[in-house]
gemmi code that builds the backbone of each chain (N, CA, C; Angstrom):
import gemmi

chains = {
    "A": [
        ("UNK", (11.076, 11.075, 24.663), (10.440, 11.775, 25.780), (11.473, 12.160, 26.824)),
        ("UNK", (12.433, 11.243, 27.018), (13.472, 11.556, 27.998), (14.267, 12.777, 27.563)),
        ("UNK", (14.508, 12.861, 26.233), (15.206, 14.033, 25.713), (14.491, 15.320, 26.092)),
        ("UNK", (13.179, 15.244, 26.110), (12.372, 16.436, 26.405), (12.117, 16.596, 27.903)),
        ("UNK", (12.713, 15.705, 28.686), (12.529, 15.792, 30.127), (11.215, 15.225, 30.604)),
        ("UNK", (10.636, 14.335, 29.780), (9.342, 13.741, 30.127), (9.526, 12.260, 30.455)),
        ("UNK", (8.595, 11.720, 31.181), (8.672, 10.330, 31.632), (7.932, 9.407, 30.658)),
        ("UNK", (8.660, 8.507, 29.968), (7.985, 7.598, 29.020), (6.910, 6.732, 29.678)),
        ("UNK", (7.015, 6.558, 30.984), (6.012, 5.741, 31.681), (4.637, 6.401, 31.676)),
        ("UNK", (4.585, 7.665, 31.299), (3.289, 8.359, 31.286), (2.543, 8.155, 29.962)),
        ("UNK", (3.176, 7.429, 29.032), (2.481, 7.170, 27.759), (1.247, 6.316, 28.020)),
        ("UNK", (0.147, 6.736, 27.479), (-1.102, 5.974, 27.600), (-1.477, 5.445, 26.215)),
        ("UNK", (-1.562, 4.126, 26.123), (-1.898, 3.493, 24.847), (-3.381, 3.155, 24.841)),
        ("UNK", (-4.087, 3.651, 23.864), (-5.532, 3.411, 23.819), (-5.893, 2.783, 22.478)),
        ("UNK", (-6.591, 1.663, 22.549), (-7.008, 0.955, 21.341), (-8.433, 1.381, 20.970)),
        ("UNK", (-8.604, 1.755, 19.716), (-9.913, 2.183, 19.224), (-10.420, 1.092, 18.289)),
        ("UNK", (-11.476, 0.428, 18.681), (-11.901, -0.776, 17.947), (-13.175, -0.608, 17.143)),
        ("UNK", (-13.995, 0.396, 17.481), (-15.272, 0.549, 16.774), (-15.425, 1.979, 16.283)),
        ("UNK", (-16.324, 2.145, 15.322), (-16.569, 3.487, 14.803), (-17.172, 4.368, 15.887)),
        ("UNK", (-17.953, 3.785, 16.786), (-18.521, 4.564, 17.897), (-17.405, 5.073, 18.809)),
        ("UNK", (-16.457, 4.176, 19.109), (-15.313, 4.596, 19.925), (-14.548, 5.719, 19.226)),
        ("UNK", (-14.373, 5.560, 17.921), (-13.629, 6.565, 17.157), (-14.333, 7.914, 17.205)),
        ("UNK", (-15.651, 7.887, 17.061), (-16.405, 9.143, 17.106), (-16.287, 9.795, 18.485)),
        ("UNK", (-16.372, 8.961, 19.505), (-16.299, 9.475, 20.882), (-14.939, 10.122, 21.154)),
        ("UNK", (-13.903, 9.544, 20.588), (-12.532, 10.032, 20.824), (-12.089, 11.074, 19.794)),
        ("UNK", (-12.959, 11.381, 18.814), (-12.556, 12.223, 17.668), (-11.274, 11.672, 17.047)),
        ("UNK", (-11.297, 10.367, 16.866), (-10.113, 9.628, 16.412), (-10.055, 9.643, 14.881)),
        ("UNK", (-9.009, 10.239, 14.296), (-8.958, 10.368, 12.839), (-8.322, 9.191, 12.110)),
        ("UNK", (-7.739, 8.247, 12.824), (-7.077, 7.122, 12.168), (-5.888, 6.691, 12.982)),
        ("UNK", (-5.324, 5.578, 12.591), (-4.247, 4.969, 13.370), (-2.891, 5.143, 12.684)),
        ("UNK", (-1.846, 5.473, 13.387), (-1.863, 5.858, 14.795), (-2.151, 7.340, 14.938)),
        ("UNK", (-2.708, 7.723, 16.072), (-2.834, 9.134, 16.427), (-2.052, 9.354, 17.710)),
        ("UNK", (-1.171, 10.320, 17.686), (-0.324, 10.606, 18.841), (-0.711, 11.988, 19.369)),
        ("UNK", (-1.167, 12.015, 20.595), (-1.554, 13.287, 21.209), (-0.692, 13.544, 22.437)),
        ("UNK", (-0.278, 14.768, 22.577), (0.450, 15.189, 23.775), (-0.460, 16.168, 24.518)),
        ("UNK", (-0.837, 15.783, 25.716), (-1.819, 16.569, 26.479), (-3.068, 16.826, 25.643)),
        ("UNK", (-3.458, 15.824, 24.882), (-4.698, 15.919, 24.104), (-4.559, 16.612, 22.768)),
        ("UNK", (-3.354, 17.095, 22.463), (-3.156, 17.825, 21.202), (-2.392, 16.941, 20.221)),
        ("UNK", (-2.937, 16.837, 19.005), (-2.314, 16.013, 17.968), (-0.918, 16.543, 17.624)),
        ("UNK", (0.035, 15.625, 17.450), (1.412, 16.068, 17.163), (1.593, 16.517, 15.721)),
        ("UNK", (0.648, 16.195, 14.873), (0.796, 16.545, 13.459), (-0.560, 16.869, 12.873)),
        ("UNK", (-0.521, 17.670, 11.832), (-1.763, 17.940, 11.122), (-2.210, 16.664, 10.431)),
        ("UNK", (-3.517, 16.511, 10.381), (-4.052, 15.323, 9.714), (-3.772, 15.402, 8.226)),
        ("UNK", (-3.463, 14.234, 7.633), (-3.328, 14.153, 6.192), (-4.715, 14.086, 5.585)),
        ("UNK", (-4.801, 13.620, 4.353), (-6.116, 13.448, 3.745), (-6.997, 12.586, 4.646)),
        ("UNK", (-8.201, 13.023, 4.849), (-9.079, 12.329, 5.776), (-9.462, 10.960, 5.251)),
        ("UNK", (-9.261, 9.971, 6.084), (-9.688, 8.625, 5.705), (-11.213, 8.555, 5.746)),
        ("UNK", (-11.774, 7.674, 4.918), (-13.226, 7.562, 4.884), (-13.752, 7.003, 6.191)),
        ("UNK", (-13.040, 6.077, 6.741), (-13.381, 5.532, 8.046), (-12.164, 5.710, 8.931)),
        ("UNK", (-12.348, 6.079, 10.187), (-11.178, 6.238, 11.053), (-10.524, 4.922, 11.423)),
        ("UNK", (-11.189, 3.811, 11.140), (-10.617, 2.516, 11.530), (-9.675, 2.003, 10.449)),
        ("UNK", (-8.722, 2.845, 10.104), (-7.708, 2.467, 9.132), (-6.463, 3.293, 9.395)),
        ("UNK", (-5.443, 3.048, 8.579), (-4.192, 3.776, 8.772), (-4.366, 5.243, 8.400)),
        ("UNK", (-3.648, 6.064, 9.083), (-3.683, 7.501, 8.825), (-2.506, 7.874, 7.928)),
        ("UNK", (-2.746, 8.761, 6.991), (-1.676, 9.191, 6.096), (-1.048, 10.467, 6.650)),
        ("UNK", (0.214, 10.379, 6.993), (0.969, 11.559, 7.407), (1.857, 12.000, 6.243)),
        ("UNK", (2.325, 13.215, 6.322), (3.331, 13.710, 5.380), (4.592, 14.039, 6.156)),
        ("UNK", (5.698, 13.436, 5.722), (6.966, 13.820, 6.320), (7.283, 15.258, 5.899)),
        ("UNK", (8.221, 15.852, 6.571), (8.528, 17.251, 6.275), (9.012, 17.459, 4.838)),
        ("UNK", (9.524, 16.380, 4.226), (9.931, 16.497, 2.822), (8.796, 16.151, 1.865)),
        ("UNK", (7.603, 15.922, 2.397), (6.431, 15.705, 1.551), (6.075, 14.259, 1.293)),
        ("UNK", (6.931, 13.330, 1.708), (6.645, 11.915, 1.443), (5.471, 11.431, 2.284)),
        ("UNK", (4.597, 10.591, 1.703), (3.535, 9.995, 2.528), (4.132, 8.968, 3.464)),
        ("UNK", (3.554, 8.859, 4.632), (4.090, 7.927, 5.634), (2.980, 7.511, 6.587)),
        ("UNK", (3.070, 6.299, 7.116), (2.099, 5.884, 8.133), (2.406, 6.474, 9.504)),
        ("UNK", (3.529, 7.151, 9.641), (3.921, 7.731, 10.926), (4.226, 9.215, 10.751)),
        ("UNK", (3.986, 10.005, 11.797), (4.352, 11.424, 11.687), (5.862, 11.583, 11.623)),
        ("UNK", (6.287, 12.705, 11.107), (7.718, 12.985, 11.059), (8.253, 13.025, 12.493)),
        ("UNK", (9.359, 12.345, 12.761), (9.906, 12.350, 14.125), (10.152, 13.761, 14.660)),
        ("UNK", (10.472, 14.671, 13.760), (10.707, 16.049, 14.206), (9.409, 16.692, 14.700)),
        ("UNK", (8.297, 16.317, 14.098), (7.008, 16.847, 14.564), (6.681, 16.301, 15.957)),
        ("UNK", (6.999, 15.023, 16.167), (6.752, 14.421, 17.485), (7.652, 15.085, 18.526)),
        ("UNK", (8.930, 15.252, 18.144), (9.875, 15.868, 19.078), (9.428, 17.296, 19.423)),
        ("UNK", (9.028, 18.053, 18.418), (8.616, 19.429, 18.658), (7.390, 19.495, 19.560)),
        ("UNK", (6.469, 18.557, 19.359), (5.265, 18.544, 20.190), (5.620, 18.229, 21.641)),
        ("UNK", (6.538, 17.300, 21.821), (6.933, 16.943, 23.185), (7.668, 18.103, 23.864)),
        ("UNK", (8.577, 18.717, 23.138), (9.342, 19.821, 23.722), (8.412, 20.970, 24.094)),
        ("UNK", (7.418, 21.225, 23.253), (6.514, 22.351, 23.521), (5.668, 22.109, 24.766)),
        ("UNK", (5.507, 20.834, 25.119), (4.669, 20.500, 26.279), (5.492, 20.221, 27.528)),
        ("UNK", (6.809, 20.173, 27.357), (7.652, 19.804, 28.514), (7.692, 20.948, 29.539)),
    ],
    "B": [
        ("UNK", (3.096, -23.297, -8.371), (1.683, -23.020, -8.160), (1.221, -21.999, -9.189)),
        ("UNK", (0.194, -22.342, -9.934), (-0.317, -21.440, -10.956), (-1.291, -20.450, -10.321)),
        ("UNK", (-1.164, -19.202, -10.720), (-2.004, -18.155, -10.117), (-3.435, -18.245, -10.645)),
        ("UNK", (-4.421, -17.962, -9.800), (-5.823, -17.996, -10.261), (-6.069, -16.913, -11.312)),
        ("UNK", (-6.736, -17.275, -12.364), (-7.053, -16.309, -13.415), (-8.132, -15.354, -12.919)),
        ("UNK", (-8.236, -14.211, -13.582), (-9.300, -13.262, -13.251), (-9.606, -12.440, -14.480)),
        ("UNK", (-10.730, -11.759, -14.420), (-11.052, -10.740, -15.417), (-11.644, -9.567, -14.661)),
        ("UNK", (-10.955, -8.435, -14.698), (-11.362, -7.262, -13.925), (-11.302, -6.014, -14.806)),
        ("UNK", (-12.168, -5.033, -14.502), (-12.135, -3.779, -15.272), (-11.082, -2.819, -14.732)),
        ("UNK", (-10.491, -2.054, -15.654), (-9.598, -0.987, -15.203), (-10.402, 0.300, -15.042)),
        ("UNK", (-9.717, 1.396, -14.835), (-10.392, 2.660, -14.535), (-11.083, 3.261, -15.762)),
        ("UNK", (-10.841, 2.685, -16.936), (-11.545, 3.152, -18.138), (-12.571, 2.139, -18.607)),
        ("UNK", (-12.776, 1.107, -17.833), (-13.783, 0.109, -18.174), (-13.268, -1.021, -19.035)),
        ("UNK", (-12.001, -0.976, -19.396), (-11.411, -2.060, -20.195), (-11.165, -3.254, -19.276)),
        ("UNK", (-11.551, -4.421, -19.728), (-11.394, -5.611, -18.888), (-10.054, -6.294, -19.184)),
        ("UNK", (-9.413, -6.702, -18.122), (-8.102, -7.347, -18.239), (-8.167, -8.713, -17.572)),
        ("UNK", (-7.607, -9.699, -18.239), (-7.513, -11.012, -17.608), (-6.044, -11.363, -17.450)),
        ("UNK", (-5.802, -12.259, -16.557), (-4.422, -12.674, -16.326), (-3.924, -13.512, -17.503)),
        ("UNK", (-4.764, -14.402, -17.956), (-4.369, -15.294, -19.057), (-4.484, -14.555, -20.393)),
        ("UNK", (-3.960, -15.182, -21.426), (-4.070, -14.618, -22.764), (-3.024, -13.574, -23.072)),
        ("UNK", (-2.016, -13.495, -22.240), (-0.941, -12.544, -22.473), (0.323, -13.317, -22.839)),
        ("UNK", (1.194, -12.686, -23.620), (2.466, -13.342, -23.938), (3.614, -12.722, -23.127)),
        ("UNK", (3.273, -12.183, -21.963), (4.293, -11.524, -21.131), (5.348, -12.528, -20.680)),
        ("UNK", (6.582, -12.040, -20.622), (7.682, -12.872, -20.131), (7.573, -13.070, -18.619)),
        ("UNK", (6.939, -12.131, -17.970), (6.653, -12.204, -16.531), (5.533, -11.213, -16.257)),
        ("UNK", (4.856, -11.424, -15.150), (3.749, -10.531, -14.787), (3.874, -10.151, -13.319)),
        ("UNK", (3.715, -8.869, -13.069), (3.647, -8.381, -11.684), (2.191, -8.015, -11.408)),
        ("UNK", (1.629, -8.612, -10.383), (0.291, -8.249, -9.914), (0.457, -7.762, -8.482)),
        ("UNK", (-0.044, -6.569, -8.214), (0.067, -6.110, -6.823), (-1.204, -5.411, -6.380)),
        ("UNK", (-1.521, -5.643, -5.109), (-2.675, -4.988, -4.502), (-2.231, -3.662, -3.921)),
        ("UNK", (-3.017, -2.633, -4.202), (-2.742, -1.317, -3.666), (-4.082, -0.619, -3.467)),
        ("UNK", (-4.050, 0.609, -3.031), (-5.293, 1.366, -2.842), (-4.942, 2.840, -2.744)),
        ("UNK", (-5.972, 3.663, -2.542), (-5.757, 5.113, -2.570), (-5.426, 5.717, -1.214)),
        ("UNK", (-5.772, 5.044, -0.139), (-5.672, 5.731, 1.147), (-4.622, 5.164, 2.103)),
        ("UNK", (-4.037, 4.036, 1.780), (-3.088, 3.419, 2.713), (-1.715, 4.104, 2.605)),
        ("UNK", (-1.171, 4.587, 3.710), (0.114, 5.286, 3.637), (1.271, 4.396, 3.189)),
        ("UNK", (1.196, 3.120, 3.510), (2.255, 2.202, 3.054), (2.183, 2.057, 1.525)),
        ("UNK", (0.980, 1.871, 1.020), (0.813, 1.747, -0.431), (1.255, 3.028, -1.138)),
        ("UNK", (0.892, 4.164, -0.558), (1.287, 5.442, -1.161), (2.800, 5.597, -1.138)),
        ("UNK", (3.422, 5.178, -0.037), (4.873, 5.332, 0.080), (5.612, 4.496, -0.956)),
        ("UNK", (5.055, 3.317, -1.276), (5.749, 2.423, -2.211), (5.291, 2.601, -3.668)),
        ("UNK", (4.239, 3.372, -3.888), (3.628, 3.397, -5.218), (4.605, 3.842, -6.310)),
        ("UNK", (5.357, 4.914, -6.063), (6.291, 5.388, -7.093), (7.325, 4.319, -7.441)),
        ("UNK", (7.736, 3.554, -6.438), (8.732, 2.497, -6.696), (8.131, 1.400, -7.566)),
        ("UNK", (6.849, 1.094, -7.333), (6.205, 0.073, -8.167), (6.011, 0.596, -9.593)),
        ("UNK", (5.727, 1.880, -9.728), (5.588, 2.443, -11.073), (6.937, 2.422, -11.805)),
        ("UNK", (8.003, 2.654, -11.073), (9.328, 2.605, -11.696), (9.647, 1.189, -12.174)),
        ("UNK", (9.277, 0.201, -11.388), (9.461, -1.196, -11.825), (8.677, -1.431, -13.106)),
        ("UNK", (7.438, -0.978, -13.115), (6.588, -1.179, -14.284), (7.223, -0.575, -15.532)),
        ("UNK", (7.694, 0.649, -15.394), (8.296, 1.330, -16.557), (9.604, 0.656, -16.961)),
        ("UNK", (10.429, 0.329, -15.979), (11.760, -0.211, -16.282), (11.698, -1.589, -16.934)),
        ("UNK", (10.705, -2.377, -16.547), (10.668, -3.764, -17.019), (9.705, -3.985, -18.179)),
        ("UNK", (8.932, -2.969, -18.532), (7.979, -3.137, -19.638), (8.717, -3.499, -20.931)),
        ("UNK", (9.856, -2.870, -21.142), (10.595, -3.125, -22.387), (11.228, -4.513, -22.401)),
        ("UNK", (11.226, -5.171, -21.247), (11.738, -6.549, -21.188), (10.580, -7.552, -21.189)),
        ("UNK", (9.407, -7.053, -21.545), (8.270, -7.958, -21.713), (7.509, -8.259, -20.445)),
        ("UNK", (7.681, -7.424, -19.430), (6.978, -7.647, -18.157), (5.690, -6.835, -18.125)),
        ("UNK", (4.643, -7.496, -17.755), (3.328, -6.866, -17.641), (3.055, -6.578, -16.167)),
        ("UNK", (2.517, -5.411, -15.891), (2.190, -5.052, -14.507), (0.715, -4.695, -14.399)),
        ("UNK", (0.075, -5.236, -13.385), (-1.336, -4.945, -13.108), (-1.475, -4.616, -11.620)),
        ("UNK", (-2.106, -3.497, -11.323), (-2.415, -3.144, -9.940), (-3.893, -3.415, -9.689)),
        ("UNK", (-4.210, -3.868, -8.492), (-5.596, -4.207, -8.153), (-5.973, -3.537, -6.835)),
        ("UNK", (-7.160, -2.969, -6.814), (-7.733, -2.446, -5.570), (-8.966, -3.280, -5.224)),
        ("UNK", (-8.937, -3.887, -4.043), (-10.063, -4.734, -3.616), (-10.783, -4.159, -2.396)),
        ("UNK", (-10.412, -2.971, -1.971), (-11.009, -2.443, -0.734), (-12.507, -2.181, -0.882)),
        ("UNK", (-13.212, -2.306, 0.221), (-14.648, -2.051, 0.273), (-14.892, -0.553, 0.056)),
        ("UNK", (-15.442, -0.223, -1.092), (-15.640, 1.197, -1.425), (-16.858, 1.794, -0.732)),
        ("UNK", (-17.687, 0.974, -0.128), (-18.838, 1.538, 0.592), (-18.370, 2.205, 1.881)),
        ("UNK", (-17.500, 1.537, 2.602), (-16.977, 2.130, 3.840), (-15.807, 3.059, 3.561)),
        ("UNK", (-15.170, 2.868, 2.417), (-13.998, 3.671, 2.071), (-14.186, 4.250, 0.671)),
        ("UNK", (-15.041, 5.274, 0.540), (-15.318, 5.840, -0.790), (-14.069, 6.361, -1.497)),
        ("UNK", (-13.039, 6.669, -0.747), (-11.789, 7.085, -1.379), (-11.153, 5.988, -2.205)),
        ("UNK", (-11.626, 4.773, -2.038), (-11.124, 3.651, -2.831), (-12.141, 3.218, -3.892)),
        ("UNK", (-13.093, 4.095, -4.209), (-14.098, 3.765, -5.231), (-13.476, 3.816, -6.623)),
        ("UNK", (-14.171, 3.256, -7.583), (-13.676, 3.267, -8.967), (-13.483, 4.696, -9.491)),
        ("UNK", (-14.430, 5.624, -9.265), (-14.180, 7.006, -9.727), (-12.943, 7.622, -9.074)),
        ("UNK", (-12.724, 7.330, -7.797), (-11.531, 7.871, -7.128), (-10.265, 7.254, -7.712)),
        ("UNK", (-10.327, 5.972, -8.053), (-9.186, 5.323, -8.704), (-8.890, 5.997, -10.047)),
        ("UNK", (-9.960, 6.252, -10.827), (-9.791, 6.845, -12.161), (-9.182, 8.236, -12.058)),
        ("UNK", (-9.638, 8.986, -11.079), (-9.104, 10.337, -10.888), (-7.607, 10.276, -10.598)),
        ("UNK", (-7.231, 9.325, -9.774), (-5.816, 9.215, -9.396), (-4.950, 8.783, -10.581)),
        ("UNK", (-5.440, 7.822, -11.333), (-4.677, 7.350, -12.495), (-4.447, 8.495, -13.475)),
        ("UNK", (-5.478, 9.310, -13.670), (-5.344, 10.437, -14.600), (-4.360, 11.470, -14.075)),
        ("UNK", (-4.426, 11.731, -12.794), (-3.549, 12.761, -12.214), (-2.087, 12.315, -12.176)),
        ("UNK", (-1.884, 11.003, -11.967), (-0.521, 10.528, -11.717), (0.111, 9.817, -12.913)),
        ("UNK", (-0.619, 9.713, -14.011), (-0.063, 9.105, -15.224), (0.502, 7.708, -14.944)),
        ("UNK", (-0.387, 6.830, -14.497), (0.055, 5.476, -14.161), (0.569, 4.742, -15.409)),
        ("UNK", (1.635, 3.971, -15.282), (2.180, 3.251, -16.439), (1.513, 1.905, -16.688)),
        ("UNK", (0.571, 1.517, -15.849), (-0.082, 0.216, -16.009), (-1.531, 0.341, -15.542)),
        ("UNK", (-2.369, -0.631, -15.894), (-3.786, -0.557, -15.505), (-3.967, -0.695, -13.993)),
        ("UNK", (-4.993, -0.011, -13.499), (-5.390, -0.093, -12.089), (-6.772, -0.746, -12.086)),
        ("UNK", (-6.830, -1.978, -11.638), (-8.043, -2.789, -11.764), (-8.886, -2.739, -10.498)),
        ("UNK", (-10.169, -2.859, -10.686), (-11.112, -2.785, -9.561), (-11.711, -4.162, -9.297)),
        ("UNK", (-11.438, -4.692, -8.125), (-11.961, -6.002, -7.698), (-13.119, -5.734, -6.730)),
        ("UNK", (-14.226, -5.304, -7.288), (-15.338, -4.859, -6.450), (-15.866, -5.973, -5.548)),
        ("UNK", (-15.925, -7.184, -6.077), (-16.472, -8.299, -5.286), (-15.488, -8.824, -4.248)),
        ("UNK", (-14.244, -8.450, -4.372), (-13.149, -8.909, -3.519), (-12.823, -10.389, -3.732)),
        ("UNK", (-13.436, -10.985, -4.741), (-13.224, -12.421, -4.969), (-11.793, -12.718, -5.425)),
        ("UNK", (-11.225, -11.800, -6.201), (-9.865, -12.044, -6.700), (-8.861, -11.965, -5.549)),
        ("UNK", (-9.050, -10.984, -4.694), (-8.152, -10.881, -3.531), (-8.228, -12.142, -2.682)),
        ("UNK", (-9.426, -12.635, -2.481), (-9.586, -13.852, -1.658), (-8.944, -15.046, -2.359)),
        ("UNK", (-9.142, -15.147, -3.669), (-8.585, -16.285, -4.411), (-7.056, -16.280, -4.378)),
        ("UNK", (-6.490, -15.079, -4.380), (-5.036, -14.970, -4.398), (-4.423, -14.993, -2.997)),
        ("UNK", (-5.252, -14.811, -1.986), (-4.710, -14.709, -0.639), (-4.052, -13.370, -0.374)),
        ("UNK", (-4.467, -12.355, -1.119), (-3.926, -11.011, -0.868), (-4.462, -10.511, 0.468)),
        ("UNK", (-3.586, -9.898, 1.238), (-3.973, -9.473, 2.591), (-3.726, -8.004, 2.857)),
        ("UNK", (-2.766, -7.441, 2.161), (-2.363, -6.077, 2.517), (-2.163, -5.212, 1.286)),
        ("UNK", (-2.045, -3.938, 1.535), (-1.648, -3.005, 0.471), (-0.368, -2.301, 0.918)),
        ("UNK", (0.734, -2.482, 0.191), (0.828, -3.291, -1.015), (1.106, -4.765, -0.692)),
        ("UNK", (0.707, -5.624, -1.604), (1.009, -7.052, -1.547), (1.338, -7.448, -2.987)),
        ("UNK", (2.570, -7.837, -3.194), (3.090, -8.013, -4.548), (3.229, -9.496, -4.895)),
        ("UNK", (2.842, -9.844, -6.113), (3.010, -11.202, -6.634), (3.739, -11.108, -7.977)),
        ("UNK", (4.757, -11.913, -8.149), (5.479, -11.987, -9.424), (5.269, -13.375, -10.016)),
        ("UNK", (4.852, -13.396, -11.271), (4.566, -14.649, -11.967), (5.511, -14.808, -13.142)),
        ("UNK", (5.814, -16.047, -13.475), (6.638, -16.280, -14.663), (5.748, -16.340, -15.906)),
        ("UNK", (6.349, -16.669, -17.040), (5.603, -16.651, -18.307), (4.468, -17.666, -18.312)),
        ("UNK", (4.584, -18.704, -17.494), (3.524, -19.716, -17.408), (2.534, -19.410, -16.286)),
        ("UNK", (2.646, -18.213, -15.734), (1.755, -17.730, -14.669), (1.895, -18.529, -13.376)),
        ("UNK", (3.083, -19.062, -13.193), (3.391, -19.694, -11.906), (3.924, -18.640, -10.945)),
        ("UNK", (3.498, -18.756, -9.688), (3.926, -17.784, -8.688), (5.396, -17.975, -8.365)),
        ("UNK", (6.155, -16.883, -8.467), (7.595, -16.966, -8.200), (8.049, -16.058, -7.070)),
        ("UNK", (7.225, -15.048, -6.742), (7.560, -14.177, -5.604), (6.271, -13.633, -5.013)),
        ("UNK", (6.258, -13.535, -3.698), (5.122, -12.931, -3.005), (5.637, -12.171, -1.800)),
        ("UNK", (5.168, -10.927, -1.644), (5.559, -10.183, -0.453), (5.573, -8.694, -0.657)),
        ("UNK", (6.556, -8.055, -0.036), (6.695, -6.599, -0.069), (7.568, -6.188, -1.253)),
        ("UNK", (7.483, -4.917, -1.660), (8.367, -4.447, -2.740), (9.841, -4.465, -2.322)),
        ("UNK", (10.113, -4.016, -1.112), (11.474, -4.049, -0.566), (11.347, -3.988, 0.949)),
        ("UNK", (12.461, -3.805, 1.618), (12.447, -3.965, 3.062), (12.096, -2.744, 3.878)),
        ("UNK", (11.823, -1.592, 3.236), (11.596, -0.389, 4.039), (10.769, 0.621, 3.257)),
        ("UNK", (9.528, 0.791, 3.672), (8.661, 1.745, 2.975), (9.205, 3.171, 3.061)),
        ("UNK", (10.002, 3.444, 4.083), (10.512, 4.802, 4.283), (11.675, 5.141, 3.348)),
        ("UNK", (12.372, 4.112, 2.901), (13.635, 4.333, 2.187), (13.451, 4.140, 0.685)),
        ("UNK", (13.341, 5.255, -0.018), (13.090, 5.168, -1.460), (14.216, 4.483, -2.213)),
        ("UNK", (15.415, 4.494, -1.624), (16.532, 3.850, -2.319), (16.400, 2.327, -2.324)),
        ("UNK", (15.454, 1.818, -1.573), (15.161, 0.380, -1.640), (14.738, -0.036, -3.036)),
        ("UNK", (14.055, 0.888, -3.751), (13.827, 0.743, -5.190), (13.072, -0.534, -5.557)),
        ("UNK", (12.217, -0.997, -4.650), (11.467, -2.238, -4.901), (12.422, -3.365, -5.293)),
        ("UNK", (13.531, -3.450, -4.577), (14.609, -4.346, -4.992), (14.221, -5.819, -4.931)),
        ("UNK", (13.295, -6.179, -4.048), (12.901, -7.579, -3.973), (12.086, -7.969, -5.208)),
        ("UNK", (11.283, -7.036, -5.705), (10.512, -7.303, -6.923), (11.456, -7.352, -8.127)),
        ("UNK", (12.372, -6.412, -8.168), (13.345, -6.385, -9.268), (14.199, -7.665, -9.286)),
        ("UNK", (14.617, -8.105, -8.108), (15.441, -9.322, -8.053), (14.633, -10.530, -8.540)),
        ("UNK", (13.371, -10.578, -8.147), (12.522, -11.689, -8.596), (12.347, -11.648, -10.105)),
        ("UNK", (12.100, -10.464, -10.634), (11.924, -10.341, -12.083), (13.212, -10.690, -12.825)),
        ("UNK", (14.324, -10.215, -12.316), (15.600, -10.526, -12.976), (15.823, -12.039, -13.020)),
        ("UNK", (15.504, -12.707, -11.920), (15.685, -14.158, -11.874), (14.741, -14.861, -12.847)),
        ("UNK", (13.492, -14.448, -12.836), (12.505, -15.081, -13.728), (12.906, -14.873, -15.192)),
        ("UNK", (13.314, -13.655, -15.526), (13.668, -13.357, -16.913), (14.935, -14.090, -17.346)),
        ("UNK", (15.794, -14.392, -16.377), (17.034, -15.123, -16.679), (16.837, -16.638, -16.631)),
        ("UNK", (15.640, -17.064, -16.232), (15.384, -18.502, -16.123), (15.975, -19.115, -14.872)),
        ("UNK", (16.251, -18.269, -13.887), (16.846, -18.760, -12.635), (15.790, -18.889, -11.534)),
        ("UNK", (16.190, -19.535, -10.457), (15.342, -19.579, -9.279), (15.361, -18.207, -8.597)),
        ("UNK", (14.248, -17.844, -8.009), (14.205, -16.609, -7.227), (14.832, -16.903, -5.868)),
        ("UNK", (15.862, -16.164, -5.536), (16.609, -16.450, -4.308), (15.750, -16.253, -3.060)),
        ("UNK", (14.873, -15.284, -3.105), (14.046, -14.970, -1.930), (12.593, -14.923, -2.393)),
        ("UNK", (11.932, -16.064, -2.463), (10.601, -16.108, -3.088), (9.470, -15.595, -2.202)),
        ("UNK", (9.732, -15.437, -0.907), (8.686, -14.963, 0.006), (9.243, -13.937, 0.975)),
        ("UNK", (8.530, -12.843, 1.113), (8.805, -11.901, 2.187), (7.461, -11.535, 2.810)),
        ("UNK", (7.517, -10.878, 3.936), (6.269, -10.495, 4.603), (5.702, -9.236, 3.961)),
        ("UNK", (4.461, -9.317, 3.506), (3.803, -8.121, 2.982), (3.546, -7.163, 4.143)),
        ("UNK", (3.950, -5.926, 3.952), (3.811, -4.914, 5.005), (2.884, -3.825, 4.501)),
        ("UNK", (1.861, -3.507, 5.281), (0.957, -2.435, 4.868), (-0.366, -2.537, 5.575)),
        ("UNK", (-1.325, -1.761, 5.103), (-2.674, -1.802, 5.669), (-3.361, -3.092, 5.233)),
        ("UNK", (-4.232, -3.593, 6.066), (-4.998, -4.761, 5.652), (-5.998, -4.367, 4.572)),
        ("UNK", (-6.287, -5.288, 3.694), (-7.361, -5.054, 2.732), (-8.656, -4.859, 3.512)),
        ("UNK", (-9.444, -3.893, 3.099), (-10.671, -3.564, 3.834), (-11.817, -4.424, 3.311)),
        ("UNK", (-12.049, -5.512, 4.028), (-13.071, -6.472, 3.606), (-14.464, -5.957, 3.943)),
        ("UNK", (-15.423, -6.438, 3.238), (-16.814, -6.070, 3.556), (-17.227, -6.694, 4.869)),
    ],
}
model = gemmi.Model(1)
for chain_id, residues in chains.items():
    chain = gemmi.Chain(chain_id)
    for i, (resn, *xyz) in enumerate(residues, 1):
        res = gemmi.Residue()
        res.name, res.seqid = resn, gemmi.SeqId(i, " ")
        for name, pos in zip(("N", "CA", "C"), xyz):
            atom = gemmi.Atom()
            atom.name, atom.element = name, gemmi.Element(name[0])
            atom.pos, atom.b_iso = gemmi.Position(*pos), 0.0
            res.add_atom(atom)
        chain.add_residue(res)
    model.add_chain(chain)
structure = gemmi.Structure()
structure.add_model(model)
structure.setup_entities()
């Protein structure tokens, strides 16, 4: 975030514990990283329940529990 | 410690039990269709299965996730995946979750290596980094190499890393 000129102290961590909470937040799975409310990466295959890990695809196509760092960086830069 | 026996169906309905095999070693691992950690390590586990089959090692994968809340982990979804990906070993369905509980399986993936007498010799992760394919499931390979050589496993326990098994 500092690279993008943003303040890391502005990160808001939100725990989603129930399916009702997930529905209210339009939460697709864990982790979900949003910058100004916009997801940093396209959702992978939709999980049956949002209360599980989310499948991301790295830019080289590998499945991963985390978005590609370049996608996160690009999202931050676009919002800076 | 001897591993608990089981009898579970694979994706074609064939039942497999732990006992009654003459395998020199057996790899049993919990996996599933939707966990990104399991997906990231799956090819490495398949490579272990293929590489060690000719040395008498048997590999069995088990899915114990609750298919009611996670239909992507249902038996038909498992069968579809096995057909598409040409799995080298059976993918077993633990619908009751009793086998996972008996074994103390907690995550996907969660790997167990047994010797010829079905004693537990390794439990944990395939290797130290789901992101790094060059890890090559080295902890499982090292355990198998030791078991096949009649040696002690140098690192018999590691922390299983992945999604929790989805209990009912």
